[in-house]
DRENMAR-275615 format. One record per atom (N, C-alpha, C, CB): y, z, x. Coordinates in steps of 0.05 Angstrom, whole numbers, padded with zeros to 5 digits, always signed. Glycine has a CB too. Example, Ala and Ser with C-alpha at 12.3 -4.5 7.8 and 13.67 -1.06 7.14 Angstrom:
2
-00114+00156+00264-00090+00156+00246-00066+00156+00264-00089+00181+00226-00045+00142+00257-00021+00143+00273+00001+00157+00258-00012+00114+00282
REM end
This chain:
263
-00421-00515+00385-00421-00498+00365-00435-00511+00338-00392-00490+00362-00457-00496+00330-00467-00507+00304-00448-00497+00281-00498-00498+00298-00450-00508+00256-00435-00500+00232-00440-00471+00221-00441-00519+00210-00465-00468+00226-00473-00441+00215-00462-00420+00235-00506-00437+00211-00464-00424+00261-00446-00403+00281-00420-00401+00276-00446-00409+00309-00407-00426+00273-00375-00426+00269-00369-00411+00239-00362-00461+00268-00387-00416+00219-00381-00402+00189-00385-00372+00200-00406-00412+00160-00404-00361+00214-00409-00334+00221-00384-00320+00232-00431-00332+00242-00377-00341+00254-00350-00330+00268-00329-00321+00250-00337-00351+00285-00320-00348+00235-00300-00346+00215-00303-00323+00195-00299-00371+00201-00327-00320+00185-00332-00294+00169-00326-00269+00184-00361-00292+00159-00332-00266+00204-00327-00242+00218-00296-00240+00226-00345-00240+00244-00286-00266+00231-00251-00260+00231-00240-00251+00209-00233-00283+00236-00246-00258+00186-00236-00256+00161-00245-00229+00150-00245-00278+00144-00264-00217+00167-00273-00185+00157-00257-00165+00175-00309-00179+00163-00240-00178+00194-00226-00155+00216-00200-00146+00200-00215-00170+00250-00201-00120+00206-00178-00102+00195-00156-00098+00223-00194-00069+00182-00134-00100+00214-00112-00092+00231-00108-00060+00232-00087-00106+00220-00107-00048+00254-00101-00023+00250-00073-00019+00258-00120-00006+00263-00055-00038+00259-00026-00048+00263-00017-00049+00291-00007-00030+00249-00001-00072+00292+00012-00075+00318+00002-00074+00340+00027-00061+00322+00018-00084+00361+00010-00078+00391+00031-00078+00408-00009-00097+00403+00031-00060+00429+00054-00060+00449+00056-00088+00462+00048-00039+00472+00083-00092+00477+00086-00114+00489+00068-00110+00517+00116-00119+00492+00056-00129+00528+00041-00129+00550+00059-00115+00571+00032-00157+00557+00037-00093+00583+00044-00076+00604+00059-00054+00599+00056-00088+00620+00059-00047+00570+00071-00019+00563+00050-00004+00555+00093-00019+00540+00024-00002+00560+00011+00015+00553+00013+00041+00566-00009+00006+00553+00006+00071+00551+00008+00091+00566-00014+00099+00586+00014+00108+00551-00009+00117+00604-00031+00129+00618-00044+00101+00633-00053+00147+00595-00072+00103+00631-00090+00081+00638-00108+00065+00616-00110+00092+00658-00097+00072+00593-00109+00063+00573-00099+00037+00557-00111+00083+00557-00110+00014+00552-00100-00010+00544-00122-00014+00523-00096-00032+00566-00110-00019+00495-00127-00023+00474-00137-00057+00478-00111-00013+00444-00154-00064+00470-00169-00095+00469-00173-00101+00445-00197-00098+00483-00157-00126+00437-00163-00140+00411-00193-00141+00405-00152-00169+00413-00200-00129+00385-00230-00136+00372-00250-00115+00384-00242-00168+00381-00236-00087+00395-00253-00068+00407-00259-00058+00377-00239-00044+00432-00285-00044+00379-00298-00031+00355-00285-00004+00345-00328-00025+00363-00283+00002+00327-00274+00030+00314-00295+00041+00295-00245+00027+00297-00286+00063+00282-00304+00074+00263-00311+00058+00242-00294+00097+00252-00292+00048+00227-00299+00028+00204-00292-00001+00212-00282+00035+00177-00277-00008+00231-00266-00034+00232-00263-00039+00263-00238-00036+00215-00255-00061+00265-00243-00065+00301-00213-00076+00296-00264-00094+00324-00205-00067+00322-00171-00070+00324-00163-00097+00331-00158-00050+00348-00146-00105+00316-00132-00129+00319-00098-00129+00315-00144-00148+00300-00086-00142+00328-00059-00135+00328-00041-00145+00305-00049-00144+00351-00026-00131+00290-00008-00144+00270+00015-00156+00276-00001-00130+00253+00025-00177+00267+00048-00195+00275+00075-00171+00267+00048-00229+00255+00091-00171+00285+00116-00156+00276+00131-00164+00254+00133-00154+00296+00130-00191+00253+00147-00205+00228+00130-00190+00205+00146-00246+00226+00106-00186+00204+00095-00180+00177+00100-00153+00172+00066-00186+00174+00099-00134+00199+00103-00106+00191+00130-00104+00180+00098-00086+00214+00150-00118+00191+00179-00117+00178+00179-00129+00149+00201-00133+00197+00165-00145+00141+00165-00152+00114+00150-00129+00098+00153-00179+00110+00130-00119+00105+00116-00099+00091+00136-00077+00087+00092-00089+00107+00147-00063+00107+00170-00046+00101+00189-00052+00079+00185-00044+00124+00202-00081+00084+00222-00090+00068+00209-00087+00035+00230-00124+00078+00185-00094+00032+00176-00097+00009+00174-00069-00006+00151-00112+00012+00169-00051+00010+00164-00023+00001+00192-00010-00008+00148-00006+00025+00211-00026+00007+00240-00013+00008+00240+00015+00015+00256-00016-00020+00231+00019+00044+00235+00045+00053+00260+00055+00060+00222+00048+00070+00264+00083+00054+00289+00097+00058+00284+00119+00076+00301+00108+00032+00308+00129+00086+00300+00156+00100+00288+00181+00081+00326+00169+00115+00290+00179+00058+00279+00197+00035+00250+00194+00035+00291+00188+00005+00237+00174+00048+00211+00165+00044+00192+00180+00063+00209+00134+00047+00167+00185+00055+00149+00192+00073+00124+00170+00080+00139+00216+00063+00125+00158+00094+00107+00136+00098+00078+00143+00114+00123+00116+00113+00055+00135+00106+00033+00143+00120+00017+00116+00125+00017+00164+00104+00012+00107+00149-00003+00085+00156-00032+00093+00166+00013+00070+00177-00047+00078+00149-00078+00086+00151-00090+00064+00171-00094+00085+00119-00102+00077+00190-00113+00057+00211-00091+00053+00234-00119+00028+00197-00072+00069+00246-00045+00059+00255-00048+00051+00279-00022+00079+00254-00075+00051+00298-00074+00038+00320-00057+00043+00342-00071+00019+00313-00042+00027+00354-00022+00033+00372+00008+00040+00362-00021+00011+00387+00008+00044+00334+00033+00055+00323+00056+00039+00317+00042+00073+00339+00047+00011+00318+00074-00005+00311+00090+00001+00284+00066-00034+00310+00074+00004+00261+00087+00004+00234+00099+00031+00235+00066-00001+00209+00082+00050+00242+00096+00074+00243+00128+00079+00261+00075+00092+00253+00122+00068+00288+00148+00069+00299+00170+00052+00285+00146+00061+00326+00163+00026+00278+00181+00008+00268+00195+00028+00243+00165-00021+00258+00178+00039+00222+00191+00054+00202+00211+00073+00210+00173+00068+00188+00199+00090+00231+00217+00106+00249+00243+00098+00257+00205+00109+00270+00246+00079+00267+00268+00065+00280+00290+00063+00252+00256+00032+00296+00276+00058+00223+00295+00056+00204+00302+00081+00190+00288+00038+00186+00293+00106+00206+00300+00130+00194+00281+00142+00179+00321+00127+00179+00256+00130+00177+00239+00137+00156+00216+00159+00170+00226+00107+00142+00214+00180+00158+00193+00199+00172+00164+00185+00167+00194+00231+00159+00149+00182+00184+00124+00164+00185+00106+00181+00198+00127+00137+00201+00086+00178+00190+00055+00189+00198+00031+00165+00202+00043+00209+00170+00020+00164+00225-00003+00149+00232-00026+00165+00228-00002+00140+00258-00045+00153+00215-00074+00162+00212-00093+00149+00230-00083+00157+00186-00100+00157+00251-00122+00139+00267-00144+00153+00278-00111+00124+00292-00166+00145+00277-00190+00158+00285-00199+00159+00312-00209+00149+00274-00188+00137+00328-00191+00135+00356-00172+00155+00371-00185+00106+00363-00179+00168+00390-00161+00190+00404-00144+00176+00421-00176+00213+00421-00160+00157+00435-00140+00142+00456-00120+00128+00441-00154+00120+00476-00121+00118+00422-00096+00105+00404-00079+00125+00395-00105+00091+00377-00088+00149+00389-00068+00166+00378-00049+00178+00404-00083+00191+00361-00064+00178+00424-00047+00185+00447-00027+00165+00458-00064+00191+00468-00039+00138+00457-00019+00116+00464+00004+00111+00442-00036+00088+00468+00000+00116+00419+00021+00120+00397+00043+00139+00398+00009+00127+00374+00029+00161+00403+00046+00188+00411+00067+00181+00436+00025+00213+00422+00054+00168+00455+00072+00164+00479+00095+00143+00474+00055+00155+00503+00081+00124+00457+00100+00098+00450+00124+00108+00437+00086+00076+00429+00120+00129+00416+00137+00136+00397+00159+00152+00416+00121+00153+00373+00151+00173+00437+00170+00184+00451+00185+00164+00469+00159+00205+00466+00172+00141+00478+00190+00123+00494+00207+00110+00481+00177+00105+00507+00204+00107+00450+00223+00095+00433+00243+00110+00425+00213+00086+00413+00240+00141+00428+00260+00161+00420+00261+00166+00393+00285+00154+00427+00235+00165+00382+00232+00170+00349+00210+00188+00347+00224+00142+00329+00203+00206+00367+00184+00228+00362+00191+00248+00340+00181+00243+00386+00215+00249+00333+00218+00264+00314+00212+00258+00287+00238+00270+00315+00212+00232+00283+00206+00220+00257+00176+00207+00258+00228+00197+00249+00162+00200+00283+00139+00191+00281+00120+00208+00296+00139+00165+00288+00096+00212+00274+00078+00229+00286+00051+00216+00282+00081+00258+00275+00033+00226+00296+00003+00212+00293-00017+00232+00288-00008+00195+00319-00038+00230+00277-00061+00251+00274-00085+00233+00274-00059+00269+00245-00102+00252+00289-00131+00235+00296-00148+00245+00272-00147+00244+00330-00153+00226+00250-00164+00237+00227-00179+00213+00216-00143+00251+00206-00197+00221+00197-00212+00201+00181-00195+00192+00158-00241+00214+00171-00185+00171+00155-00165+00159+00128-00178+00161+00104-00158+00127+00130-00204+00172+00102-00217+00176+00077-00216+00206+00070-00247+00166+00077-00212+00217+00089-00209+00251+00083-00184+00259+00085-00224+00269+00102-00162+00247+00095-00137+00258+00097-00124+00258+00076-00123+00248+00115-00104+00274+00071-00091+00283+00045-00065+00262+00042-00079+00318+00047-00069+00246+00027-00045+00225+00020-00026+00230+00002-00055+00200+00010-00026+00258-00013-00013+00262-00038+00018+00266-00034-00026+00287-00052+00023+00269-00014+00057+00272-00001+00068+00247+00009+00059+00292+00027+00055+00225+00010+00063+00201+00020+00078+00190-00006+00038+00184+00032+00104+00175-00002+00114+00159-00018+00110+00130-00012+00138+00166-00020+00100+00122+00009+00095+00097+00020+00068+00095+00034+00117+00091+00040+00048+00079+00032+00025+00080+00044+00021+00049+00052+00003+00094+00027+00019+00044+00081+00015+00019+00093-00013+00019+00102+00035+00015+00115-00025-00004+00102-00051-00010+00113-00058-00040+00117-00071+00001+00094-00079-00044+00136-00090-00071+00138-00118-00064+00143-00076-00089+00163-00137-00063+00120-00160-00052+00118-00179-00074+00105-00159-00026+00104-00207-00075+00114-00226-00092+00100-00222-00087+00065-00257-00082+00111-00230-00112+00052-00232-00107+00025-00248-00086+00016-00238-00126+00013-00270-00083+00030-00290-00060+00019-00273-00033+00021-00321-00057+00039-00262-00033+00044-00252-00006+00051-00227-00002+00025-00238-00006+00087-00214-00022+00024-00191-00017-00001-00201-00011-00023-00174-00039-00009-00227-00022-00033-00238-00013-00055-00246+00019-00055-00260-00029-00058-00256+00024-00036-00262+00053-00029-00236+00074-00035-00270+00054+00003-00215+00062-00025-00192+00076-00023-00179+00075-00054-00174+00064+00001-00187+00054-00066-00171+00053-00095-00166+00071-00114-00181+00039-00110-00192+00085-00113-00187+00114-00136-00170+00131-00128-00211+00133-00143-00169+00134-00104-00150+00155-00089-00121+00150-00090-00156+00157-00061-00119+00121-00087-00092+00112-00089-00078+00113-00118-00092+00084-00079-00098+00107-00132-00088+00104-00167-00081+00134-00176-00117+00091-00191-00090+00155-00162-00087+00182-00168-00063+00193-00153-00112+00196-00161-00048+00175-00135-00025+00187-00125-00001+00187-00147-00017+00171-00100+00017+00198-00136+00043+00197-00156+00053+00174-00160+00066+00212-00148+00056+00167-00192+00066+00146-00199+00095+00137-00186+00065+00148-00227+00095+00108-00179+00115+00103-00160+00111+00098-00131+00130+00121-00161+00090+00115-00124+00082+00108-00094+00077+00079-00088+00057+00121-00086+00090+00065-00066+00084+00039-00059+00060+00039-00039+00109+00026-00048+00045+00019-00043+00025+00015-00023+00024-00015-00017-00004+00026-00032+00026-00018+00014+00028-00041+00022+00006-00051+00037+00048-00044+00033-00004-00074+00034-00032-00081+00051-00025-00110+00065-00062-00084+00029-00031-00112+00089-00031-00134+00107-00055-00154+00097-00035-00124+00137-00054-00173+00079-00073-00197+00079-00095-00187+00058-00085-00205+00109-00105-00162+00060-00127-00161+00038-00119-00144+00011-00153-00149+00051-00134-00153-00006-00129-00147-00034-00146-00125-00044-00133-00170-00050-00142-00114-00069-00155-00097-00087-00172-00103-00110-00137-00084-00097-00180-00132-00102-00198-00149-00125-00187-00148-00149-00228-00140-00130-00195-00139-00170-00184-00144-00197-00156-00131-00198-00205-00131-00221-00148-00110-00183-00122-00099-00187-00102-00119-00171-00121-00069-00178-00088-00132-00188-00069-00150-00177-00044-00136-00164-00061-00169-00198-00036-00148-00143-00013-00136-00133+00016-00144-00147-00013-00142-00104+00035-00127-00149+00057-00128-00162+00077-00147-00147+00065-00102-00166+00069-00154-00125+00087-00172-00108+00071-00184-00083+00113-00154-00096+00067-00207-00076+00060-00220-00055+00076-00240-00038+00041-00230-00063+00077-00233-00015+00096-00253+00003+00077-00263+00027+00126-00236+00016+00087-00291+00031+00062-00302+00052+00090-00313+00071+00033-00333+00038+00088-00302+00098+00107-00311+00116+00101-00343+00131+00110-00288+00138+00120-00354+00131+00116-00381+00144+00111-00383+00169+00136-00396+00142+00100-00409+00179+00085-00412+00208+00109-00405+00228+00073-00447+00214+00135-00406+00222+00152-00406+00245+00158-00378+00251+00176-00423+00240+00147-00357+00233+00154-00330+00241+00125-00318+00243+00175-00315+00218+00102-00330+00230+00078-00315+00235+00054-00339+00234+00074-00289+00212+00036-00335+00247+00014-00355+00249-00011-00340+00240+00011-00366+00278-00016-00319+00241-00042-00302+00233-00039-00280+00222-00058-00295+00253-00052-00273+00199-00051-00250+00182-00022-00243+00172-00063-00227+00196-00017-00261+00156+00015-00266+00145+00021-00261+00120+00026-00295+00148+00001-00250+00107+00009-00243+00074+00013-00214+00069-00016-00251+00053+00034-00204+00056+00037-00176+00051+00034-00180+00022+00064-00161+00062+00023-00152+00010+00015-00148-00017+00027-00121-00021-00016-00150-00023+00042-00120-00041+00050-00096-00055+00039-00085-00084+00076-00099-00058+00034-00058-00084+00026-00046-00108+00040-00024-00112+00000-00041-00110+00055-00017-00137+00065+00005-00143+00049+00021-00162+00088+00001-00151+00039+00047-00153+00023+00058-00166+00034+00070-00200+00014+00078-00146+00022+00058-00220+00027+00061-00249+00020+00087-00257+00012+00041-00266+00040+00096-00273+00035+00122-00285+00007+00120-00307+00065+00131-00300-00006+00138-00317-00027+00137-00336-00018+00139-00364-00046+00157-00330-00018+00118-00378-00005+00119-00407-00026+00105-00424+00027+00104-00409-00049+00108-00419-00068+00098-00441-00072+00118-00457-00095+00087-00432-00078+00112-00482-00079+00131-00508-00064+00124-00528-00071+00158-00503-00058+00145-00545-00043+00137-00573-00018+00158-00575-00066+00143-00603+00003+00146-00583+00030+00155-00582+00043+00159-00610+00046+00136-00565+00061+00174-00616+00071+00177-00638+00099+00166-00637+00069+00203-00646+00109+00147-00652+00135+00134-00650+00147+00132-00678+00131+00106-00639+00176+00129-00679+00188+00120-00705+00180+00100-00717+00212+00116-00705+00167+00086-00697+00161+00055-00705+00131+00051-00712+00167+00034-00679+00117+00072-00710+00088+00076-00721+00074+00084-00698+00075+00050-00735+00043+00085-00698+00032+00093-00678+00029+00070-00652+00008+00103-00689+00032+00083-00631+00032+00058-00610-00002+00069-00596+00067+00058-00580-00016+00047-00591-00041+00051-00584-00040+00034-00559-00062+00043-00607-00046+00047-00534-00046+00030-00507-00075+00031-00494-00023+00043-00485-00080+00006-00485-00108+00005-00465-00090-00004-00442-00138-00020-00474-00097+00010-00419-00088+00005-00393-00108-00008-00374-00080+00028-00384-00104-00027-00363-00119-00037-00338-00100-00040-00315-00133-00064-00342-00103-00021-00299-00083-00016-00277-00056-00015-00284-00086-00035-00257-00040-00033-00278-00011-00034-00283-00004-00052-00310+00004-00047-00258-00027-00063-00322-00023-00078-00347-00027-00062-00370-00040-00101-00350-00019-00070-00391-00020-00055-00417-00024-00073-00438+00003-00039-00422-00041-00068-00457-00039-00080-00482-00046-00062-00503-00054-00103-00484-00045-00067-00534-00051-00054-00553-00037-00059-00577-00050-00031-00547-00026-00041-00595-00014-00046-00614+00008-00022-00624-00033-00054-00631+00030-00035-00638+00053-00012-00644+00046-00020-00675+00092-00016-00630+00032+00003-00695+00028-00004-00717+00008-00023-00721+00047-00010-00726+00014-00049-00732-00003-00068-00730+00004-00089-00717-00011-00074-00750+00027-00086-00698+00037-00106-00682+00026-00109-00658+00062-00104-00679+00013-00130-00645+00000-00132-00620+00022-00126-00598-00013-00161-00617+00014-00114-00572+00035-00113-00554+00022-00119-00528+00051-00085-00555+00041-00125-00509+00032-00135-00484+00054-00122-00464+00030-00169-00483+00046-00115-00436+00065-00103-00422+00058-00093-00397+00075-00085-00435+00076-00080-00379+00066-00070-00354+00079-00041-00351+00075-00091-00330+00065-00028-00334+00076-00002-00319+00080-00003-00294+00061+00021-00321+00105+00009-00289+00112+00005-00261+00127+00031-00249+00132-00020-00258+00107+00046-00235+00113+00073-00232+00112+00089-00255+00137+00076-00220+00135+00100-00266+00132+00118-00291+00147+00102-00312+00145+00149-00288+00157+00075-00304+00170+00058-00323+00153+00043-00342+00185+00039-00309+00150+00040-00369+00139+00026-00386+00153+00001-00398+00133+00042-00403+00144-00018-00398+00157-00039-00411+00139-00057-00426+00171-00054-00393+00143-00063-00456+00122-00079-00467+00139-00095-00491+00096-00059-00477+00128-00114-00502+00141-00128-00521+00121-00126-00547+00148-00159-00510+00130-00124-00572+00120-00117-00596+00127-00143-00615+00131-00089-00607+00112-00163-00620+00125-00184-00632+00151-00196-00619+00131-00175-00659+00171-00196-00629+00197-00207-00617+00212-00180-00603+00217-00222-00642+00205-00159-00605+00220-00138-00597+00209-00124-00570+00221-00118-00619+00228-00121-00553+00226-00108-00522+00229-00080-00525+00250-00119-00501+00210-00066-00512+00216-00038-00509+00212-00028-00479+00199-00023-00528+00229-00010-00470+00227-00001-00444+00230+00030-00445+00247-00016-00425+00222+00044-00427+00222+00074-00432+00212+00083-00403+00202+00084-00459+00215+00112-00401+00206+00123-00376+00192+00146-00385+00229+00129-00355+00163+00146-00374+00143+00172-00376+00157+00193-00367+00116+00171-00359+00154+00220-00380+00156+00247-00372+00142+00264-00386+00181+00256-00371+00117+00274-00369+00098+00288-00380+00082+00275-00404+00110+00313-00387+00081+00284-00430+00070+00269-00455+00090+00255-00471+00056+00288-00474+00116+00254-00459+00137+00239-00475+00148+00212-00461+00163+00258-00480+00149+00189-00479+00165+00169-00467+00190+00166-00478+00154+00145-00466+00211+00167-00465+00239+00168-00468+00251+00140-00468+00251+00184-00446+00256+00123-00488+00273+00101-00487+00299+00104-00492+00264+00082-00502+00317+00080-00493+00347+00082-00496+00348+00083-00528+00365+00054-00481+00333+00075-00543+00340+00073-00571+00308+00086-00586+00349+00036-00580+00288+00095-00571+00264+00101-00583+00252+00122-00564+00246+00075-00586+00232+00138-00576+00214+00156-00562+00186+00155-00571+00224+00185-00564+00171+00164-00555+00138+00168-00561+00127+00195-00553+00119+00146-00544+00111+00206-00569+00098+00232-00561+00069+00224-00561+00105+00259-00582+00055+00231-00536+00027+00229-00532+00009+00245-00557+00022+00242-00503-00008+00232-00571-00023+00245-00592-00054+00247-00575-00023+00225-00626-00061+00227-00559-00091+00230-00544-00087+00215-00525-00120+00222-00557
REM end
């Protein structure tokens, strides 16, 4: 094999997206068995390690109060694993054969009341009610989804297997060791930040915020600030003083300070 051919194959492998999970051998439903590398609408199908699925759900701190949506749900492992934890979970999958496979697998696992699957395009489905989004998509697809994700409710957790959002840095990253995972072993978490950019009136002076994803900078009066937004929580430092507060509409309420949006 020439170097150029090897490089092309490696690049192809790095471009593959997981639609999540794979059933144990021999547990395909009806007569349909998915094949690793089979083409889909936007991606090819590759199994995701169960250890990574578990890590992604742990990172998102899923609870029975959550609604999880898995984009490109494949044979449904992420959805079924979440449902076994008591989470309501919906798989979004374009391939009708995989939807049927997943639905039958959820029934076999006894979680059909919490795990459901829809045949749909992940770019057109309504994500607004989800509190957790899981995915293993190509970087280009992540970027296409990024504006939609950033408009979700602050605090929504987004977890990706392996692929990034480019300059939108994750809030947390975990790489599993080789003892539990050998391929596609990095989980990345983003927490959707509230939109706080603008000018705010505070007892300490005008707070001016410039926001780049979850990171903020600006000034409080004449003092430079740096900080971060996590969901609807805002934390920043001005000089040697630390400020923390929660956004509620056009007001930020802290323990000993408040801010009202001007613009």
